[in-house]
VOVEX-365001 format. One record per residue (C-alpha): x, z, y; residue in one letter. Coordinates in steps of 0.1 Angstrom, whole numbers, padded with zeros to 4 digits, always signed. Layout:
REM residues N
XZYA...
***
This chain:
REM residues 86
-0144-0211-0003M-0106-0207-0004G-0086-0177+0004R-0077-0172+0040P-0042-0182+0051S-0045-0175+0089K-0030-0142+0100F-0052-0120+0121T-0045-0085+0135D-0077-0072+0119E-0067-0085+0085L-0031-0070+0089A-0046-0037+0099S-0069-0036+0069E-0041-0044+0045I-0017-0018+0060C-0044+0009+0062S-0052+0003+0025R-0015+0004+0016I-0010+0037+0036A-0039+0051+0017A-0021+0044-0016G-0037+0012-0028E-0014-0014-0043S-0007-0047-0027V-0018-0064-0059R-0052-0048-0058S-0057-0054-0021I-0048-0091-0025L-0073-0095-0053A-0101-0092-0028D-0117-0126-0020D-0112-0122+0018H-0074-0115+0014M-0046-0140+0014P-0028-0149-0018D+0005-0132-0027R+0027-0160-0014R+0010-0161+0020T+0011-0123+0023F+0049-0121+0017Y+0054-0151+0040N+0037-0131+0067W+0059-0101+0059V+0091-0121+0062T+0081-0143+0092T+0060-0120+0114N+0082-0092+0128N+0053-0071+0141E+0036-0073+0107F+0068-0065+0089F+0071-0033+0109H+0034-0024+0104Q+0038-0030+0066Y+0070-0010+0065A+0053+0019+0083Q+0024+0017+0059A+0047+0018+0029R+0065+0049+0044Q+0032+0067+0049V+0021+0058+0013A+0055+0072+0000A+0051+0104+0020D+0015+0109+0007V+0027+0102-0029A+0056+0126-0025F+0032+0153-0011D+0009+0148-0041E+0037+0151-0066M+0051+0182-0049Q+0016+0198-0050E+0012+0190-0087I+0047+0204-0094A+0040+0236-0074D+0007+0242-0091E+0018+0235-0127A+0015+0263-0151E+0039+0265-0181P+0013+0251-0204Q+0008+0221-0180D+0044+0211-0174V+0043+0181-0197Q+0011+0168-0181V+0024+0174-0146A+0055+0154-0155K+0033+0124-0162L
***
């Protein structure tokens, strides 16, 4: 069975939800029911609605990552600074 190449709203929602939760596109696309990388980026560049959904998911992921980094920095003790930097 090949990888899917047909766009569906359900598949787009799953991809974007997982991106927003912090999962990488690479790991998402590794799943058997996901499109290959070329197909995915073709969808991003040719489907305006998906492009906006993807961009919003990326923004949410960035906001979550920033919040996590801020929390790590705020809670770091002097002896943990080097670990917190990582």
